[in-house]
MIGUNU-251090 format. One record per residue: chain; residue in three letters; x, y, z negated of N, C-alpha, C, O in turn. Coordinates in nm, 4 decimals. Atoms other than C-alpha are relative to their C-alpha. Layout:
BEGIN
["A"; "ALA"; [X; Y; Z]; [X; Y; Z]; [X; Y; Z]; [X; Y; Z]]
...
END
This chain:
BEGIN
["A"; "MET"; [-0.1305; 0.0315; 0.0533]; [-6.5164; 3.3195; -1.2048]; [-0.0114; -0.0971; -0.1174]; [0.0719; -0.1860; -0.1351]]
["A"; "HIS"; [0.0204; 0.0861; 0.1160]; [-6.6527; 3.1554; -1.5173]; [-0.0279; -0.1447; 0.0447]; [0.0201; -0.2398; -0.0170]]
["A"; "LYS"; [0.0304; 0.1344; -0.0498]; [-6.7886; 2.8615; -1.3158]; [0.1243; -0.0669; 0.0571]; [0.1441; -0.1873; 0.0411]]
["A"; "LEU"; [-0.1236; 0.0558; -0.0555]; [-6.4582; 2.8173; -1.1372]; [0.0932; -0.0468; -0.1121]; [0.1561; -0.1521; -0.1015]]
["A"; "ARG"; [-0.0843; 0.0382; 0.1132]; [-6.2727; 2.8098; -1.4677]; [-0.0531; -0.1273; -0.0657]; [0.0243; -0.2163; -0.1010]]
["A"; "MET"; [0.0600; 0.1195; 0.0605]; [-6.5161; 2.5547; -1.6099]; [0.0224; -0.1227; 0.0886]; [0.0490; -0.2317; 0.0380]]
["A"; "ALA"; [-0.0237; 0.1117; -0.0921]; [-6.4807; 2.3374; -1.2981]; [0.1457; -0.0446; -0.0073]; [0.1749; -0.1642; -0.0050]]
["A"; "PHE"; [-0.1416; 0.0336; 0.0104]; [-6.1021; 2.3564; -1.3246]; [0.0284; -0.0799; -0.1271]; [0.0975; -0.1817; -0.1217]]
["A"; "PHE"; [-0.0235; 0.0714; 0.1250]; [-6.1020; 2.2494; -1.6892]; [-0.0670; -0.1369; -0.0011]; [-0.0155; -0.2308; -0.0618]]
["A"; "ALA"; [0.0664; 0.1297; -0.0086]; [-6.3498; 1.9711; -1.6149]; [0.0845; -0.0983; 0.0809]; [0.0999; -0.2142; 0.0422]]
["A"; "VAL"; [-0.0859; 0.0868; -0.0816]; [-6.1251; 1.8325; -1.3406]; [0.1275; -0.0336; -0.0763]; [0.1709; -0.1488; -0.0755]]
["A"; "ALA"; [-0.1224; 0.0255; 0.0768]; [-5.8143; 1.8723; -1.5598]; [-0.0251; -0.1011; -0.1107]; [0.0586; -0.1881; -0.1349]]
["A"; "THR"; [0.0342; 0.0948; 0.1058]; [-5.9882; 1.6866; -1.8442]; [-0.0173; -0.1398; 0.0552]; [0.0279; -0.2368; -0.0056]]
["A"; "MET"; [0.0190; 0.1315; -0.0620]; [-6.0893; 1.4042; -1.6126]; [0.1340; -0.0617; 0.0394]; [0.1555; -0.1816; 0.0218]]
["A"; "LEU"; [-0.1315; 0.0518; -0.0382]; [-5.7347; 1.3729; -1.4822]; [0.0814; -0.0429; -0.1221]; [0.1521; -0.1436; -0.1179]]
["A"; "MET"; [-0.0748; 0.0361; 0.1205]; [-5.5889; 1.3702; -1.8326]; [-0.0543; -0.1264; -0.0651]; [0.0223; -0.2039; -0.1223]]
["A"; "THR"; [0.0553; 0.1219; 0.0584]; [-5.8272; 1.1005; -1.9485]; [0.0176; -0.1194; 0.0925]; [0.0111; -0.2338; 0.0474]]
["A"; "ALA"; [-0.0187; 0.1099; -0.0934]; [-5.7689; 0.8957; -1.6349]; [0.1399; -0.0594; -0.0122]; [0.1586; -0.1786; 0.0125]]
["A"; "ALA"; [-0.1378; 0.0493; 0.0088]; [-5.3946; 0.8668; -1.6930]; [0.0143; -0.1134; -0.1021]; [0.0739; -0.2157; -0.0684]]
["A"; "PRO"; [-0.0099; 0.1130; 0.0923]; [-5.4217; 0.6530; -2.0100]; [-0.0780; -0.1221; 0.0465]; [-0.0403; -0.2354; 0.0167]]
["A"; "THR"; [0.0779; 0.1123; -0.0506]; [-5.6853; 0.4412; -1.8405]; [0.0811; -0.0808; 0.0995]; [0.0810; -0.2038; 0.0952]]
["A"; "PHE"; [-0.0828; 0.0711; -0.0975]; [-5.4522; 0.3580; -1.5541]; [0.1239; -0.0607; -0.0657]; [0.1770; -0.1604; -0.0167]]
["A"; "ALA"; [-0.1166; 0.0535; 0.0691]; [-5.1660; 0.3017; -1.7971]; [-0.0315; -0.1304; -0.0715]; [0.0602; -0.2050; -0.1060]]
["A"; "GLN"; [0.0397; 0.1205; 0.0699]; [-5.3641; 0.0218; -1.9614]; [0.0143; -0.1243; 0.0875]; [0.0153; -0.2359; 0.0354]]
["A"; "ALA"; [-0.0106; 0.1151; -0.0890]; [-5.3284; -0.2008; -1.6541]; [0.1336; -0.0699; -0.0234]; [0.2223; -0.0179; -0.0910]]
["A"; "ALA"; [-0.1234; 0.0765; 0.0158]; [-5.0602; -0.4649; -1.6362]; [0.1167; 0.0809; 0.0558]; [0.1114; 0.1321; 0.1676]]
["A"; "ALA"; [-0.1148; -0.0797; -0.0404]; [-4.7255; -0.2945; -1.6191]; [0.0747; -0.0694; 0.1125]; [0.0914; -0.1914; 0.1124]]
["A"; "ALA"; [-0.0765; 0.0550; -0.1113]; [-4.5302; -0.3392; -1.3000]; [0.1403; -0.0382; -0.0482]; [0.1925; 0.0186; -0.1441]]
["A"; "ASP"; [-0.1350; 0.0425; 0.0329]; [-4.1978; -0.5137; -1.3146]; [0.0960; 0.1147; 0.0254]; [0.0836; 0.1842; 0.1262]]
["A"; "ASN"; [-0.0935; -0.1097; -0.0140]; [-3.9140; -0.2685; -1.3635]; [0.0856; -0.0160; 0.1248]; [0.1144; 0.0828; 0.1923]]
["A"; "ALA"; [-0.0828; 0.0211; -0.1188]; [-3.7047; -0.4268; -1.0879]; [-0.0759; 0.0387; 0.1260]; [-0.0177; 0.0927; 0.2201]]
["A"; "GLU"; [0.0809; -0.0376; -0.1165]; [-3.9909; -0.3780; -0.8437]; [-0.0071; 0.1516; 0.0146]; [0.0028; 0.2041; 0.1255]]
["A"; "SER"; [0.0058; -0.1461; -0.0041]; [-4.0208; -0.0109; -0.9351]; [0.1331; 0.0587; 0.0425]; [0.1381; 0.1535; 0.1209]]
["A"; "VAL"; [-0.1324; -0.0499; -0.0352]; [-3.6475; 0.0412; -0.9092]; [0.0260; -0.0213; 0.1486]; [0.0781; 0.0680; 0.2154]]
["A"; "ASN"; [-0.0212; 0.0255; -0.1426]; [-3.6354; -0.1211; -0.5659]; [-0.0824; 0.0940; 0.0866]; [-0.0367; 0.1389; 0.1917]]
["A"; "LYS"; [0.0865; -0.0884; -0.0770]; [-3.9247; 0.0907; -0.4464]; [0.0588; 0.1410; 0.0059]; [0.0634; 0.2022; 0.1127]]
["A"; "TYR"; [-0.0521; -0.1362; 0.0036]; [-3.7696; 0.4185; -0.5570]; [0.1441; 0.0087; 0.0483]; [0.1907; 0.1168; 0.0842]]
["A"; "LYS"; [-0.1372; -0.0006; -0.0485]; [-3.4174; 0.3157; -0.4587]; [0.0043; 0.0364; 0.1477]; [0.0919; 0.1115; 0.1908]]
["A"; "ALA"; [0.0037; -0.0305; -0.1426]; [-3.5101; 0.3303; -0.0911]; [-0.0352; 0.1469; 0.0239]; [0.0211; 0.2114; 0.1123]]
["A"; "ILE"; [0.0377; -0.1406; -0.0153]; [-3.6753; 0.6691; -0.1304]; [0.1169; 0.0915; -0.0371]; [0.1440; 0.1894; 0.0325]]
["A"; "ALA"; [-0.1138; -0.0814; 0.0428]; [-3.3760; 0.8101; -0.3192]; [0.1133; -0.0062; 0.1026]; [0.1791; 0.0944; 0.1291]]
["A"; "ALA"; [-0.1038; 0.0125; -0.1022]; [-3.1363; 0.6737; -0.0572]; [-0.0359; 0.0820; 0.1232]; [0.0509; 0.1450; 0.1837]]
["A"; "GLY"; [0.0435; -0.0806; -0.1144]; [-3.3422; 0.8358; 0.2171]; [0.0190; 0.1486; -0.0240]; [0.0652; 0.2210; 0.0641]]
["A"; "PHE"; [-0.0207; -0.1409; 0.0319]; [-3.3388; 1.1714; 0.0398]; [0.1486; 0.0354; -0.0019]; [0.1879; 0.1415; 0.0466]]
["A"; "GLY"; [-0.1439; -0.0257; 0.0041]; [-2.9647; 1.1447; -0.0215]; [0.0606; 0.0093; 0.1385]; [0.1431; 0.0965; 0.1654]]
["A"; "PHE"; [-0.0530; -0.0050; -0.1359]; [-2.8924; 1.0689; 0.3406]; [-0.0514; 0.1225; 0.0736]; [0.0220; 0.1820; 0.1525]]
["A"; "ALA"; [0.0543; -0.1193; -0.0655]; [-3.1219; 1.3493; 0.4557]; [0.0761; 0.1251; -0.0428]; [0.1053; 0.2121; 0.0391]]
["A"; "ILE"; [-0.0768; -0.1149; 0.0489]; [-2.9375; 1.5974; 0.2352]; [0.1395; 0.0001; 0.0612]; [0.1888; 0.1050; 0.1028]]
["A"; "ALA"; [-0.1344; 0.0082; -0.0582]; [-2.5992; 1.4721; 0.3603]; [-0.0017; 0.0385; 0.1476]; [0.0867; 0.1104; 0.1941]]
["A"; "ALA"; [0.0081; -0.0312; -0.1428]; [-2.7081; 1.4946; 0.7235]; [-0.0282; 0.1484; 0.0226]; [0.0281; 0.2093; 0.1135]]
["A"; "ALA"; [0.0319; -0.1418; -0.0156]; [-2.8550; 1.8429; 0.6792]; [0.1214; 0.0876; -0.0288]; [0.1502; 0.1813; 0.0456]]
["A"; "LEU"; [-0.1180; -0.0799; 0.0334]; [-2.5452; 1.9796; 0.5091]; [0.1115; -0.0197; 0.1017]; [0.1867; 0.0736; 0.1300]]
["A"; "ALA"; [-0.1006; 0.0227; -0.1038]; [-2.3217; 1.8168; 0.7697]; [-0.0340; 0.0787; 0.1261]; [0.0553; 0.1314; 0.1924]]
["A"; "ALA"; [0.0403; -0.0782; -0.1171]; [-2.5234; 1.9818; 1.0459]; [0.0326; 0.1477; -0.0196]; [0.0759; 0.2153; 0.0737]]
["A"; "ILE"; [-0.0350; -0.1395; 0.0283]; [-2.4767; 2.3184; 0.8769]; [0.1510; 0.0192; 0.0118]; [0.1974; 0.1178; 0.0689]]
["A"; "GLY"; [-0.1456; -0.0087; -0.0091]; [-2.1038; 2.2513; 0.8434]; [0.0498; -0.0057; 0.1436]; [0.1406; 0.0685; 0.1811]]
["A"; "GLN"; [-0.0412; 0.0099; -0.1395]; [-2.0716; 2.1483; 1.2065]; [-0.0324; 0.1276; 0.0766]; [0.0458; 0.1708; 0.1613]]
["A"; "SER"; [0.0338; -0.1242; -0.0703]; [-2.2510; 2.4598; 1.3244]; [0.0951; 0.1126; -0.0394]; [0.1307; 0.1967; 0.0432]]
["A"; "ARG"; [-0.0958; -0.1038; 0.0425]; [-2.0195; 2.6772; 1.1164]; [0.1371; -0.0217; 0.0618]; [0.2061; 0.0742; 0.0961]]
["A"; "VAL"; [-0.1284; 0.0299; -0.0649]; [-1.7142; 2.4985; 1.2574]; [-0.0027; 0.0438; 0.1459]; [0.0922; 0.1053; 0.1944]]
["A"; "ALA"; [0.0109; -0.0376; -0.1409]; [-1.8357; 2.5485; 1.6136]; [-0.0033; 0.1519; 0.0158]; [0.0578; 0.2060; 0.1080]]
["A"; "ALA"; [0.0058; -0.1458; -0.0075]; [-1.9157; 2.9150; 1.5477]; [0.1370; 0.0623; -0.0247]; [0.1765; 0.1572; 0.0431]]
["A"; "ALA"; [-0.1335; -0.0530; 0.0292]; [-1.5739; 2.9759; 1.3963]; [0.0960; -0.0274; 0.1158]; [0.1798; 0.0569; 0.1480]]
["A"; "ALA"; [-0.0868; 0.0311; -0.1144]; [-1.4028; 2.8009; 1.6887]; [-0.0315; 0.0903; 0.1182]; [0.0596; 0.1384; 0.1856]]
["A"; "ALA"; [0.0370; -0.0890; -0.1099]; [-1.5983; 3.0034; 1.9423]; [0.0496; 0.1421; -0.0259]; [0.0964; 0.2098; 0.0657]]
["A"; "GLU"; [-0.0500; -0.1332; 0.0338]; [-1.5089; 3.3229; 1.7595]; [0.1518; 0.0065; 0.0144]; [0.2063; 0.1060; 0.0623]]
["A"; "GLY"; [-0.1455; 0.0029; -0.0132]; [-1.1441; 3.2199; 1.7455]; [0.0459; 0.0025; 0.1442]; [0.1438; 0.0695; 0.1769]]
["A"; "VAL"; [-0.0357; -0.0001; -0.1422]; [-1.1322; 3.1501; 2.1190]; [-0.0318; 0.1357; 0.0614]; [0.0404; 0.1824; 0.1495]]
["A"; "ALA"; [0.0340; -0.1324; -0.0524]; [-1.3059; 3.4818; 2.1868]; [0.1048; 0.1037; -0.0393]; [0.1338; 0.1954; 0.0374]]
["A"; "ARG"; [-0.1020; -0.0952; 0.0444]; [-1.0432; 3.6660; 1.9852]; [0.1361; -0.0264; 0.0650]; [0.2106; 0.0668; 0.0950]]
["A"; "ASN"; [-0.1308; 0.0350; -0.0553]; [-0.7447; 3.4754; 2.1270]; [-0.0189; -0.1114; 0.1030]; [-0.0062; -0.2290; 0.0687]]
["A"; "PRO"; [0.0255; 0.1027; -0.1008]; [-0.8188; 3.2956; 2.4553]; [0.1216; -0.0897; 0.0291]; [0.1056; -0.2021; 0.0769]]
["A"; "GLY"; [-0.1202; 0.0795; -0.0248]; [-0.4579; 3.1750; 2.4809]; [0.0111; -0.1201; -0.0930]; [0.0764; -0.2188; -0.0590]]
["A"; "ALA"; [-0.0068; 0.1092; 0.0970]; [-0.5019; 2.9528; 2.1758]; [-0.1214; -0.0914; 0.0097]; [-0.1492; -0.1678; -0.0828]]
["A"; "GLY"; [0.1238; 0.0766; -0.0159]; [-0.8189; 2.7917; 2.3118]; [0.0187; -0.1498; -0.0111]; [-0.0625; -0.2180; -0.0737]]
["A"; "ALA"; [-0.0211; 0.1451; 0.0030]; [-0.6722; 2.4444; 2.3582]; [0.0291; -0.0482; -0.1425]; [-0.0229; -0.1512; -0.1855]]
["A"; "ARG"; [-0.0327; 0.0403; 0.1376]; [-0.5285; 2.4297; 2.0066]; [-0.1227; 0.0133; -0.0912]; [-0.1468; -0.0723; -0.1763]]
["A"; "ILE"; [0.1207; -0.0187; 0.0812]; [-0.8477; 2.5676; 1.8522]; [-0.1006; -0.1100; 0.0293]; [-0.1664; -0.1610; -0.0614]]
["A"; "GLN"; [0.0946; 0.1057; -0.0351]; [-1.0547; 2.3151; 2.0454]; [0.0411; -0.1331; -0.0632]; [-0.0439; -0.2079; -0.1114]]
["A"; "THR"; [-0.0480; 0.1241; 0.0609]; [-0.8373; 2.0290; 1.9217]; [-0.0302; -0.0027; -0.1497]; [-0.0790; -0.1027; -0.2021]]
["A"; "LEU"; [0.0271; -0.0065; 0.1436]; [-0.8654; 2.1426; 1.5608]; [-0.1501; -0.0040; -0.0287]; [-0.1926; -0.0609; -0.1292]]
["A"; "MET"; [0.1445; 0.0038; 0.0195]; [-1.2403; 2.1950; 1.6006]; [-0.0514; -0.1434; 0.0113]; [-0.1314; -0.1879; -0.0709]]
["A"; "ILE"; [0.0441; 0.1385; -0.0176]; [-1.2895; 1.8414; 1.7313]; [0.0438; -0.0845; -0.1189]; [-0.0324; -0.1693; -0.1652]]
["A"; "LEU"; [-0.0473; 0.0726; 0.1169]; [-1.0783; 1.7056; 1.4458]; [-0.0874; 0.0296; -0.1222]; [-0.1233; -0.0617; -0.1965]]
["A"; "GLY"; [0.0883; -0.0362; 0.1112]; [-1.2880; 1.8982; 1.1918]; [-0.1391; -0.0598; 0.0144]; [-0.1975; -0.1049; -0.0841]]
["A"; "LEU"; [0.1315; 0.0602; -0.0220]; [-1.6124; 1.7773; 1.3503]; [0.0030; -0.1505; -0.0250]; [-0.0936; -0.2073; -0.0760]]
["A"; "VAL"; [-0.0135; 0.1441; 0.0258]; [-1.4861; 1.4189; 1.3350]; [-0.0003; -0.0276; -0.1496]; [-0.0647; -0.1220; -0.1954]]
["A"; "PHE"; [-0.0018; 0.0204; 0.1455]; [-1.4127; 1.4529; 0.9634]; [-0.1390; 0.0200; -0.0610]; [-0.1804; -0.0559; -0.1486]]
["A"; "ILE"; [0.1350; -0.0246; 0.0528]; [-1.7569; 1.5982; 0.8955]; [-0.0927; -0.1155; 0.0351]; [-0.1680; -0.1630; -0.0500]]
["A"; "GLU"; [0.0885; 0.1092; -0.0417]; [-1.9330; 1.3286; 1.0962]; [0.0378; -0.1308; -0.0697]; [-0.0492; -0.2139; -0.0958]]
["A"; "THR"; [-0.0427; 0.1196; 0.0723]; [-1.7250; 1.0593; 0.9241]; [-0.0605; -0.0041; -0.1395]; [-0.0985; -0.1108; -0.1876]]
["A"; "LEU"; [0.0629; -0.0039; 0.1329]; [-1.8575; 1.1739; 0.5869]; [-0.1465; -0.0409; 0.0081]; [-0.1961; -0.1110; -0.0800]]
["A"; "VAL"; [0.1406; 0.0383; -0.0163]; [-2.2141; 1.1376; 0.7159]; [-0.0106; -0.1498; 0.0269]; [-0.1002; -0.2160; -0.0256]]
["A"; "LEU"; [0.0035; 0.1438; -0.0274]; [-2.1384; 0.7909; 0.8508]; [0.0324; -0.0811; -0.1248]; [-0.0266; -0.1870; -0.1463]]
["A"; "PHE"; [-0.0276; 0.0675; 0.1268]; [-1.9862; 0.6898; 0.5171]; [-0.1233; 0.0010; -0.0895]; [-0.1523; -0.0978; -0.1569]]
["A"; "THR"; [0.1242; -0.0071; 0.0781]; [-2.3059; 0.8088; 0.3488]; [-0.1004; -0.1000; 0.0511]; [-0.1691; -0.1648; -0.0278]]
["A"; "LEU"; [0.0933; 0.0972; -0.0593]; [-2.5096; 0.5978; 0.5905]; [0.0394; -0.1422; -0.0386]; [-0.0473; -0.2240; -0.0693]]
["A"; "VAL"; [-0.0466; 0.1334; 0.0392]; [-2.2964; 0.2922; 0.5140]; [-0.0317; -0.0270; -0.1467]; [-0.0746; -0.1369; -0.1820]]
["A"; "ILE"; [0.0314; 0.0174; 0.1426]; [-2.3387; 0.3467; 0.1403]; [-0.1490; -0.0204; -0.0207]; [-0.1899; -0.1003; -0.1050]]
["A"; "VAL"; [0.1462; 0.0154; 0.0113]; [-2.7154; 0.3829; 0.1849]; [-0.0381; -0.1436; 0.0339]; [-0.1156; -0.2052; -0.0393]]
["A"; "PHE"; [0.0367; 0.1365; -0.0379]; [-2.7378; 0.0487; 0.3654]; [0.0639; -0.1041; -0.0911]; [0.0072; -0.2118; -0.1096]]
["A"; "ALA"; [-0.0638; 0.0945; 0.0914]; [-2.4943; -0.1210; 0.1260]; [-0.0774; -0.0090; -0.1318]; [-0.0848; -0.1162; -0.1919]]
["A"; "LYS"; [0.0736; -0.0009; 0.1261]; [-2.7022; -0.0184; -0.1767]; [-0.1412; -0.0533; 0.0138]; [-0.2015; -0.0943; -0.0855]]
["A"; "LEU"; [0.1361; 0.0526; -0.0181]; [-3.0333; -0.1247; -0.0243]; [0.0108; -0.1483; 0.0156]; [-0.0905; -0.2162; 0.0323]]
END
């Protein structure tokens, strides 16, 4: 255990001393860094929007199926409202996609 602890501290010390060494190099242009991370942030934002929309769509479909199971006579009206709700959810995801491409 003592050797493992010493190895850990040796690696941690090397990593801490390496950071200032790498910081001494010529600094990258800020615009280049922003452009690089802008694409990554846009990808994460769209992934979150798509994931939450998928959860919302599944809940809408589950609620519609439950509603039709409880009242089969209202199936056509429930289906229409379900499709309308799914369209609104998917439109939000498409708007997010448009914003992602507009900002890149």
